[in-house]
All heavy atoms as a GROMACS GRO file, in nm:
protein
  464
    1MET      N    1   4.299 -13.877   0.887
    1MET     CA    2   4.266 -13.785   0.998
    1MET      C    3   4.314 -13.846   1.127
    1MET      O    4   4.328 -13.968   1.135
    1MET     CB    5   4.114 -13.763   0.999
    1MET     CG    6   4.025 -13.873   1.054
    1MET     SD    7   3.855 -13.824   1.043
    1MET     CE    8   3.782 -13.986   1.053
    2LYS      N    9   4.348 -13.764   1.219
    2LYS     CA   10   4.405 -13.806   1.345
    2LYS      C   11   4.295 -13.805   1.451
    2LYS      O   12   4.231 -13.706   1.472
    2LYS     CB   13   4.522 -13.710   1.385
    2LYS     CG   14   4.616 -13.767   1.480
    2LYS     CD   15   4.740 -13.687   1.486
    2LYS     CE   16   4.852 -13.784   1.507
    2LYS     NZ   17   4.981 -13.730   1.503
    3VAL      N   18   4.274 -13.920   1.515
    3VAL     CA   19   4.164 -13.933   1.612
    3VAL      C   20   4.212 -13.997   1.744
    3VAL      O   21   4.316 -14.059   1.747
    3VAL     CB   22   4.046 -14.015   1.554
    3VAL    CG1   23   3.983 -13.945   1.435
    3VAL    CG2   24   4.094 -14.154   1.515
    4LYS      N   25   4.127 -13.982   1.840
    4LYS     CA   26   4.145 -14.044   1.970
    4LYS      C   27   4.008 -14.085   2.020
    4LYS      O   28   3.909 -14.016   1.986
    4LYS     CB   29   4.207 -13.938   2.062
    4LYS     CG   30   4.260 -13.986   2.194
    4LYS     CD   31   4.356 -13.888   2.255
    4LYS     CE   32   4.294 -13.790   2.343
    4LYS     NZ   33   4.387 -13.719   2.428
    5ALA      N   34   3.998 -14.190   2.096
    5ALA     CA   35   3.868 -14.232   2.148
    5ALA      C   36   3.822 -14.137   2.259
    5ALA      O   37   3.903 -14.072   2.325
    5ALA     CB   38   3.877 -14.373   2.203
    6ALA      N   39   3.694 -14.131   2.274
    6ALA     CA   40   3.637 -14.051   2.384
    6ALA      C   41   3.682 -14.117   2.516
    6ALA      O   42   3.707 -14.235   2.520
    6ALA     CB   43   3.484 -14.048   2.374
    7PRO      N   44   3.688 -14.040   2.621
    7PRO     CA   45   3.734 -14.096   2.751
    7PRO      C   46   3.648 -14.216   2.795
    7PRO      O   47   3.527 -14.213   2.791
    7PRO     CB   48   3.718 -13.982   2.852
    7PRO     CG   49   3.720 -13.859   2.765
    7PRO     CD   50   3.659 -13.896   2.631
    8GLY      N   51   3.723 -14.329   2.826
    8GLY     CA   52   3.655 -14.446   2.873
    8GLY      C   53   3.603 -14.536   2.759
    8GLY      O   54   3.541 -14.638   2.790
    9ILE      N   55   3.625 -14.502   2.635
    9ILE     CA   56   3.574 -14.581   2.522
    9ILE      C   57   3.692 -14.650   2.448
    9ILE      O   58   3.800 -14.593   2.435
    9ILE     CB   59   3.502 -14.487   2.421
    9ILE    CG1   60   3.386 -14.415   2.487
    9ILE    CG2   61   3.453 -14.566   2.299
    9ILE    CD1   62   3.265 -14.496   2.520
   10LYS      N   63   3.667 -14.772   2.403
   10LYS     CA   64   3.763 -14.843   2.318
   10LYS      C   65   3.694 -14.870   2.188
   10LYS      O   66   3.588 -14.929   2.183
   10LYS     CB   67   3.804 -14.975   2.380
   10LYS     CG   68   3.895 -14.957   2.497
   10LYS     CD   69   3.937 -15.082   2.574
   10LYS     CE   70   3.926 -15.211   2.504
   10LYS     NZ   71   3.976 -15.323   2.586
   11VAL      N   72   3.750 -14.820   2.077
   11VAL     CA   73   3.694 -14.832   1.945
   11VAL      C   74   3.771 -14.932   1.858
   11VAL      O   75   3.891 -14.916   1.843
   11VAL     CB   76   3.688 -14.695   1.872
   11VAL    CG1   77   3.631 -14.714   1.733
   11VAL    CG2   78   3.609 -14.596   1.952
   12PRO      N   79   3.710 -15.034   1.806
   12PRO     CA   80   3.784 -15.130   1.720
   12PRO      C   81   3.833 -15.065   1.595
   12PRO      O   82   3.762 -14.981   1.538
   12PRO     CB   83   3.682 -15.240   1.689
   12PRO     CG   84   3.560 -15.214   1.773
   12PRO     CD   85   3.572 -15.073   1.823
   13ARG      N   86   3.952 -15.101   1.553
   13ARG     CA   87   4.006 -15.047   1.428
   13ARG      C   88   3.932 -15.114   1.310
   13ARG      O   89   3.887 -15.228   1.320
   13ARG     CB   90   4.152 -15.076   1.417
   13ARG     CG   91   4.237 -14.991   1.518
   13ARG     CD   92   4.384 -15.011   1.496
   13ARG     NE   93   4.423 -14.968   1.364
   13ARG     CZ   94   4.473 -14.852   1.333
   13ARG    NH1   95   4.487 -14.762   1.425
   13ARG    NH2   96   4.504 -14.820   1.208
   14GLU      N   97   3.920 -15.043   1.202
   14GLU     CA   98   3.850 -15.094   1.084
   14GLU      C   99   3.925 -15.212   1.021
   14GLU      O  100   3.866 -15.314   0.987
   14GLU     CB  101   3.829 -14.983   0.981
   14GLU     CG  102   3.757 -15.021   0.857
   14GLU     CD  103   3.737 -14.910   0.762
   14GLU    OE1  104   3.818 -14.814   0.759
   14GLU    OE2  105   3.642 -14.914   0.682
   15ASP      N  106   4.055 -15.200   1.011
   15ASP     CA  107   4.136 -15.302   0.947
   15ASP      C  108   4.176 -15.418   1.037
   15ASP      O  109   4.210 -15.526   0.994
   15ASP     CB  110   4.257 -15.240   0.879
   15ASP     CG  111   4.342 -15.160   0.981
   15ASP    OD1  112   4.293 -15.128   1.088
   15ASP    OD2  113   4.460 -15.133   0.946
   16LYS      N  114   4.179 -15.394   1.168
   16LYS     CA  115   4.217 -15.495   1.270
   16LYS      C  116   4.119 -15.489   1.387
   16LYS      O  117   4.150 -15.424   1.487
   16LYS     CB  118   4.359 -15.469   1.316
   16LYS     CG  119   4.463 -15.479   1.208
   16LYS     CD  120   4.603 -15.442   1.261
   16LYS     CE  121   4.699 -15.442   1.146
   16LYS     NZ  122   4.832 -15.392   1.192
   17PRO      N  123   4.007 -15.555   1.375
   17PRO     CA  124   3.900 -15.538   1.475
   17PRO      C  125   3.939 -15.590   1.619
   17PRO      O  126   3.868 -15.556   1.712
   17PRO     CB  127   3.787 -15.620   1.422
   17PRO     CG  128   3.837 -15.704   1.312
   17PRO     CD  129   3.967 -15.642   1.267
   18ARG      N  130   4.048 -15.660   1.632
   18ARG     CA  131   4.090 -15.702   1.762
   18ARG      C  132   4.191 -15.600   1.828
   18ARG      O  133   4.236 -15.624   1.936
   18ARG     CB  134   4.154 -15.840   1.758
   18ARG     CG  135   4.045 -15.942   1.719
   18ARG     CD  136   4.103 -16.081   1.720
   18ARG     NE  137   3.996 -16.170   1.672
   18ARG     CZ  138   3.996 -16.302   1.690
   18ARG    NH1  139   4.094 -16.353   1.758
   18ARG    NH2  140   3.899 -16.376   1.642
   19GLU      N  141   4.225 -15.495   1.754
   19GLU     CA  142   4.303 -15.386   1.808
   19GLU      C  143   4.216 -15.267   1.824
   19GLU      O  144   4.122 -15.243   1.745
   19GLU     CB  145   4.419 -15.354   1.711
   19GLU     CG  146   4.525 -15.460   1.708
   19GLU     CD  147   4.642 -15.421   1.621
   19GLU    OE1  148   4.658 -15.303   1.591
   19GLU    OE2  149   4.719 -15.513   1.581
   20PHE      N  150   4.239 -15.186   1.931
   20PHE     CA  151   4.147 -15.082   1.967
   20PHE      C  152   4.215 -14.944   1.966
   20PHE      O  153   4.334 -14.931   1.999
   20PHE     CB  154   4.088 -15.109   2.106
   20PHE     CG  155   4.003 -15.233   2.108
   20PHE    CD1  156   4.058 -15.357   2.142
   20PHE    CD2  157   3.868 -15.227   2.074
   20PHE    CE1  158   3.980 -15.470   2.144
   20PHE    CE2  159   3.790 -15.342   2.077
   20PHE     CZ  160   3.847 -15.464   2.112
   21ILE      N  161   4.137 -14.843   1.938
   21ILE     CA  162   4.178 -14.703   1.950
   21ILE      C  163   4.126 -14.664   2.089
   21ILE      O  164   4.010 -14.680   2.123
   21ILE     CB  165   4.113 -14.616   1.842
   21ILE    CG1  166   4.158 -14.664   1.703
   21ILE    CG2  167   4.151 -14.471   1.865
   21ILE    CD1  168   4.082 -14.599   1.588
   22THR      N  169   4.219 -14.610   2.170
   22THR     CA  170   4.182 -14.566   2.307
   22THR      C  171   4.202 -14.416   2.324
   22THR      O  172   4.246 -14.349   2.230
   22THR     CB  173   4.267 -14.642   2.408
   22THR    OG1  174   4.399 -14.605   2.395
   22THR    CG2  175   4.252 -14.794   2.398
   23ASP      N  176   4.173 -14.371   2.444
   23ASP     CA  177   4.193 -14.224   2.469
   23ASP      C  178   4.338 -14.197   2.512
   23ASP      O  179   4.373 -14.081   2.537
   23ASP     CB  180   4.094 -14.180   2.574
   23ASP     CG  181   4.108 -14.252   2.708
   23ASP    OD1  182   4.178 -14.354   2.714
   23ASP    OD2  183   4.041 -14.213   2.802
   24ALA      N  184   4.424 -14.298   2.513
   24ALA     CA  185   4.560 -14.279   2.560
   24ALA      C  186   4.648 -14.215   2.455
   24ALA      O  187   4.736 -14.131   2.489
   24ALA     CB  188   4.624 -14.413   2.598
   25ALA      N  189   4.626 -14.247   2.329
   25ALA     CA  190   4.716 -14.191   2.221
   25ALA      C  191   4.633 -14.168   2.095
   25ALA      O  192   4.542 -14.246   2.064
   25ALA     CB  193   4.828 -14.288   2.193
   26ALA      N  194   4.669 -14.061   2.022
   26ALA     CA  195   4.604 -14.033   1.899
   26ALA      C  196   4.664 -14.124   1.789
   26ALA      O  197   4.780 -14.152   1.787
   26ALA     CB  198   4.623 -13.886   1.863
   27VAL      N  199   4.577 -14.165   1.696
   27VAL     CA  200   4.623 -14.247   1.584
   27VAL      C  201   4.571 -14.187   1.455
   27VAL      O  202   4.470 -14.118   1.449
   27VAL     CB  203   4.571 -14.394   1.594
   27VAL    CG1  204   4.637 -14.465   1.714
   27VAL    CG2  205   4.425 -14.400   1.607
   28ASP      N  206   4.643 -14.216   1.346
   28ASP     CA  207   4.608 -14.171   1.217
   28ASP      C  208   4.525 -14.275   1.145
   28ASP      O  209   4.568 -14.390   1.133
   28ASP     CB  210   4.733 -14.138   1.136
   28ASP     CG  211   4.705 -14.048   1.018
   28ASP    OD1  212   4.611 -13.973   1.022
   28ASP    OD2  213   4.781 -14.057   0.918
   29VAL      N  214   4.404 -14.243   1.107
   29VAL     CA  215   4.314 -14.334   1.037
   29VAL      C  216   4.264 -14.277   0.908
   29VAL      O  217   4.265 -14.153   0.889
   29VAL     CB  218   4.191 -14.372   1.128
   29VAL    CG1  219   4.236 -14.441   1.257
   29VAL    CG2  220   4.109 -14.251   1.162
   30PRO      N  221   4.222 -14.362   0.813
   30PRO     CA  222   4.169 -14.309   0.686
   30PRO      C  223   4.035 -14.240   0.707
   30PRO      O  224   3.962 -14.273   0.804
   30PRO     CB  225   4.156 -14.432   0.599
   30PRO     CG  226   4.154 -14.550   0.691
   30PRO     CD  227   4.230 -14.508   0.812
   31ASN      N  228   4.003 -14.151   0.620
   31ASN     CA  229   3.876 -14.077   0.627
   31ASN      C  230   3.764 -14.164   0.564
   31ASN      O  231   3.711 -14.128   0.460
   31ASN     CB  232   3.897 -13.942   0.556
   31ASN     CG  233   3.790 -13.843   0.590
   31ASN    OD1  234   3.706 -13.868   0.674
   31ASN    ND2  235   3.790 -13.730   0.521
   32SER      N  236   3.733 -14.275   0.627
   32SER     CA  237   3.638 -14.369   0.567
   32SER      C  238   3.497 -14.354   0.642
   32SER      O  239   3.485 -14.293   0.746
   32SER     CB  240   3.684 -14.512   0.588
   32SER     OG  241   3.685 -14.549   0.721
   33ALA      N  242   3.395 -14.415   0.579
   33ALA     CA  243   3.264 -14.410   0.633
   33ALA      C  244   3.261 -14.472   0.773
   33ALA      O  245   3.184 -14.424   0.859
   33ALA     CB  246   3.170 -14.482   0.542
   34TYR      N  247   3.338 -14.575   0.794
   34TYR     CA  248   3.341 -14.647   0.926
   34TYR      C  249   3.382 -14.546   1.036
   34TYR      O  250   3.312 -14.532   1.136
   34TYR     CB  251   3.441 -14.760   0.918
   34TYR     CG  252   3.462 -14.835   1.051
   34TYR    CD1  253   3.370 -14.924   1.100
   34TYR    CD2  254   3.575 -14.809   1.126
   34TYR    CE1  255   3.387 -14.988   1.219
   34TYR    CE2  256   3.596 -14.872   1.246
   34TYR     CZ  257   3.503 -14.963   1.295
   34TYR     OH  258   3.524 -15.029   1.411
   35TYR      N  259   3.492 -14.475   1.019
   35TYR     CA  260   3.542 -14.382   1.120
   35TYR      C  261   3.452 -14.258   1.128
   35TYR      O  262   3.433 -14.201   1.239
   35TYR     CB  263   3.686 -14.348   1.096
   35TYR     CG  264   3.778 -14.463   1.120
   35TYR    CD1  265   3.857 -14.516   1.017
   35TYR    CD2  266   3.791 -14.520   1.243
   35TYR    CE1  267   3.939 -14.625   1.037
   35TYR    CE2  268   3.874 -14.630   1.264
   35TYR     CZ  269   3.948 -14.680   1.161
   35TYR     OH  270   4.028 -14.788   1.181
   36LEU      N  271   3.401 -14.211   1.017
   36LEU     CA  272   3.310 -14.094   1.020
   36LEU      C  273   3.184 -14.121   1.095
   36LEU      O  274   3.133 -14.039   1.173
   36LEU     CB  275   3.279 -14.049   0.878
   36LEU     CG  276   3.395 -13.990   0.798
   36LEU    CD1  277   3.356 -13.963   0.657
   36LEU    CD2  278   3.450 -13.864   0.863
   37ARG      N  279   3.129 -14.245   1.083
   37ARG     CA  280   3.012 -14.284   1.158
   37ARG      C  281   3.036 -14.291   1.310
   37ARG      O  282   2.958 -14.245   1.388
   37ARG     CB  283   2.965 -14.424   1.109
   37ARG     CG  284   2.822 -14.436   1.080
   37ARG     CD  285   2.785 -14.564   1.021
   37ARG     NE  286   2.884 -14.604   0.924
   37ARG     CZ  287   2.917 -14.727   0.893
   37ARG    NH1  288   2.859 -14.829   0.948
   37ARG    NH2  289   3.009 -14.754   0.803
   38ILE      N  290   3.152 -14.348   1.346
   38ILE     CA  291   3.190 -14.357   1.488
   38ILE      C  292   3.214 -14.219   1.541
   38ILE      O  293   3.176 -14.188   1.659
   38ILE     CB  294   3.309 -14.449   1.507
   38ILE    CG1  295   3.272 -14.592   1.463
   38ILE    CG2  296   3.355 -14.448   1.649
   38ILE    CD1  297   3.390 -14.686   1.458
   39GLN      N  298   3.272 -14.129   1.462
   39GLN     CA  299   3.295 -13.993   1.507
   39GLN      C  300   3.161 -13.919   1.526
   39GLN      O  301   3.149 -13.848   1.623
   39GLN     CB  302   3.382 -13.916   1.408
   39GLN     CG  303   3.419 -13.780   1.446
   39GLN     CD  304   3.501 -13.709   1.338
   39GLN    OE1  305   3.523 -13.758   1.230
   39GLN    NE2  306   3.545 -13.591   1.372
   40ALA      N  307   3.068 -13.940   1.437
   40ALA     CA  308   2.939 -13.879   1.446
   40ALA      C  309   2.860 -13.924   1.572
   40ALA      O  310   2.785 -13.851   1.632
   40ALA     CB  311   2.851 -13.909   1.322
   41ASP      N  312   2.888 -14.047   1.614
   41ASP     CA  313   2.823 -14.105   1.736
   41ASP      C  314   2.889 -14.045   1.863
   41ASP      O  315   2.833 -14.058   1.969
   41ASP     CB  316   2.837 -14.256   1.741
   41ASP     CG  317   2.746 -14.327   1.644
   41ASP    OD1  318   2.649 -14.263   1.598
   41ASP    OD2  319   2.775 -14.443   1.611
   42GLY      N  320   3.009 -13.982   1.846
   42GLY     CA  321   3.075 -13.923   1.962
   42GLY      C  322   3.178 -14.014   2.030
   42GLY      O  323   3.234 -13.979   2.130
   43ASP      N  324   3.202 -14.132   1.973
   43ASP     CA  325   3.299 -14.224   2.028
   43ASP      C  326   3.445 -14.191   1.989
   43ASP      O  327   3.536 -14.231   2.056
   43ASP     CB  328   3.267 -14.369   1.991
   43ASP     CG  329   3.140 -14.416   2.058
   43ASP    OD1  330   3.097 -14.352   2.158
   43ASP    OD2  331   3.081 -14.519   2.010
   44LEU      N  332   3.462 -14.120   1.874
   44LEU     CA  333   3.594 -14.078   1.828
   44LEU      C  334   3.597 -13.926   1.827
   44LEU      O  335   3.502 -13.860   1.791
   44LEU     CB  336   3.624 -14.130   1.688
   44LEU     CG  337   3.676 -14.272   1.676
   44LEU    CD1  338   3.703 -14.303   1.527
   44LEU    CD2  339   3.797 -14.296   1.758
   45ILE      N  340   3.708 -13.870   1.866
   45ILE     CA  341   3.730 -13.728   1.864
   45ILE      C  342   3.846 -13.695   1.767
   45ILE      O  343   3.955 -13.750   1.782
   45ILE     CB  344   3.768 -13.674   2.003
   45ILE    CG1  345   3.655 -13.712   2.101
   45ILE    CG2  346   3.791 -13.528   2.003
   45ILE    CD1  347   3.695 -13.695   2.245
   46GLU      N  348   3.820 -13.611   1.669
   46GLU     CA  349   3.923 -13.572   1.576
   46GLU      C  350   4.019 -13.472   1.646
   46GLU      O  351   3.974 -13.373   1.698
   46GLU     CB  352   3.867 -13.512   1.450
   46GLU     CG  353   3.968 -13.488   1.341
   46GLU     CD  354   3.907 -13.445   1.209
   46GLU    OE1  355   3.788 -13.426   1.203
   46GLU    OE2  356   3.987 -13.429   1.119
   47ILE      N  357   4.144 -13.504   1.650
   47ILE     CA  358   4.242 -13.424   1.726
   47ILE      C  359   4.263 -13.288   1.661
   47ILE      O  360   4.265 -13.188   1.728
   47ILE     CB  361   4.376 -13.497   1.737
   47ILE    CG1  362   4.356 -13.632   1.813
   47ILE    CG2  363   4.484 -13.411   1.803
   47ILE    CD1  364   4.299 -13.613   1.952
   48ASP      N  365   4.281 -13.278   1.529
   48ASP     CA  366   4.300 -13.154   1.461
   48ASP      C  367   4.185 -13.057   1.484
   48ASP      O  368   4.200 -12.940   1.512
   48ASP     CB  369   4.324 -13.170   1.314
   48ASP     CG  370   4.448 -13.253   1.286
   48ASP    OD1  371   4.543 -13.250   1.368
   48ASP    OD2  372   4.449 -13.321   1.184
   49ALA      N  373   4.061 -13.111   1.481
   49ALA     CA  374   3.941 -13.030   1.497
   49ALA      C  375   3.934 -12.975   1.642
   49ALA      O  376   3.900 -12.861   1.670
   49ALA     CB  377   3.817 -13.106   1.464
   50ALA      N  378   3.971 -13.062   1.741
   50ALA     CA  379   3.965 -13.024   1.883
   50ALA      C  380   4.070 -12.914   1.910
   50ALA      O  381   4.043 -12.818   1.978
   50ALA     CB  382   3.993 -13.143   1.969
   51ASP      N  383   4.188 -12.927   1.849
   51ASP     CA  384   4.294 -12.826   1.871
   51ASP      C  385   4.251 -12.693   1.805
   51ASP      O  386   4.276 -12.587   1.862
   51ASP     CB  387   4.427 -12.872   1.810
   51ASP     CG  388   4.492 -12.984   1.893
   51ASP    OD1  389   4.447 -13.002   2.006
   51ASP    OD2  390   4.577 -13.053   1.836
   52SER      N  391   4.191 -12.696   1.690
   52SER     CA  392   4.145 -12.576   1.622
   52SER      C  393   4.040 -12.504   1.705
   52SER      O  394   4.039 -12.382   1.716
   52SER     CB  395   4.088 -12.611   1.485
   52SER     OG  396   4.186 -12.669   1.406
   53ALA      N  397   3.946 -12.577   1.763
   53ALA     CA  398   3.841 -12.521   1.842
   53ALA      C  399   3.899 -12.451   1.964
   53ALA      O  400   3.854 -12.344   2.006
   53ALA     CB  401   3.739 -12.627   1.884
   54LYS      N  402   3.997 -12.510   2.031
   54LYS     CA  403   4.060 -12.450   2.146
   54LYS      C  404   4.131 -12.322   2.109
   54LYS      O  405   4.124 -12.224   2.178
   54LYS     CB  406   4.158 -12.548   2.207
   54LYS     CG  407   4.093 -12.662   2.283
   54LYS     CD  408   4.194 -12.757   2.340
   54LYS     CE  409   4.131 -12.877   2.402
   54LYS     NZ  410   4.226 -12.977   2.448
   55THR      N  411   4.205 -12.322   1.998
   55THR     CA  412   4.277 -12.204   1.949
   55THR      C  413   4.179 -12.092   1.919
   55THR      O  414   4.199 -11.977   1.956
   55THR     CB  415   4.360 -12.239   1.824
   55THR    OG1  416   4.444 -12.348   1.857
   55THR    CG2  417   4.442 -12.122   1.782
   56THR      N  418   4.070 -12.124   1.850
   56THR     CA  419   3.968 -12.025   1.815
   56THR      C  420   3.905 -11.970   1.941
   56THR      O  421   3.884 -11.843   1.950
   56THR     CB  422   3.860 -12.087   1.727
   56THR    OG1  423   3.923 -12.146   1.613
   56THR    CG2  424   3.759 -11.982   1.681
   57ALA      N  425   3.878 -12.050   2.038
   57ALA     CA  426   3.817 -12.004   2.164
   57ALA      C  427   3.911 -11.908   2.240
   57ALA      O  428   3.868 -11.810   2.292
   57ALA     CB  429   3.781 -12.124   2.254
   58LYS      N  430   4.041 -11.943   2.237
   58LYS     CA  431   4.138 -11.856   2.307
   58LYS      C  432   4.143 -11.719   2.234
   58LYS      O  433   4.156 -11.620   2.300
   58LYS     CB  434   4.277 -11.922   2.302
   58LYS     CG  435   4.286 -12.035   2.402
   58LYS     CD  436   4.428 -12.098   2.399
   58LYS     CE  437   4.438 -12.215   2.491
   58LYS     NZ  438   4.568 -12.279   2.481
   59LYS      N  439   4.148 -11.718   2.103
   59LYS     CA  440   4.155 -11.592   2.028
   59LYS      C  441   4.033 -11.508   2.047
   59LYS      O  442   4.040 -11.387   2.064
   59LYS     CB  443   4.172 -11.620   1.876
   59LYS     CG  444   4.308 -11.670   1.837
   59LYS     CD  445   4.318 -11.693   1.691
   59LYS     CE  446   4.455 -11.746   1.655
   59LYS     NZ  447   4.465 -11.778   1.511
   60GLY      N  448   3.917 -11.571   2.058
   60GLY     CA  449   3.792 -11.498   2.077
   60GLY      C  450   3.780 -11.444   2.218
   60GLY      O  451   3.715 -11.341   2.243
   61GLY      N  452   3.846 -11.510   2.315
   61GLY     CA  453   3.834 -11.470   2.453
   61GLY      C  454   3.929 -11.358   2.490
   61GLY      O  455   3.916 -11.298   2.596
   62GLU      N  456   4.026 -11.327   2.406
   62GLU     CA  457   4.121 -11.221   2.442
   62GLU      C  458   4.068 -11.082   2.432
   62GLU      O  459   3.985 -11.044   2.364
   62GLU     CB  460   4.242 -11.232   2.350
   62GLU     CG  461   4.325 -11.356   2.380
   62GLU     CD  462   4.447 -11.362   2.291
   62GLU    OE1  463   4.475 -11.276   2.215
   62GLU    OE2  464   4.515 -11.464   2.300
   0.00000   0.00000   0.00000
């Protein structure tokens, strides 16, 4: 899954805890319990889901 950190948040990577996922660029991560938990907390935003929501909102608003 492709994710990006919430604005102002740095999330440690599961495999390299000294490297961080930021809000600057989207990264591809495995669909593991670690990332799903962080996503549920609101610290990670799934890019595909965010794009789908925007597209759906635009279609509904027309």
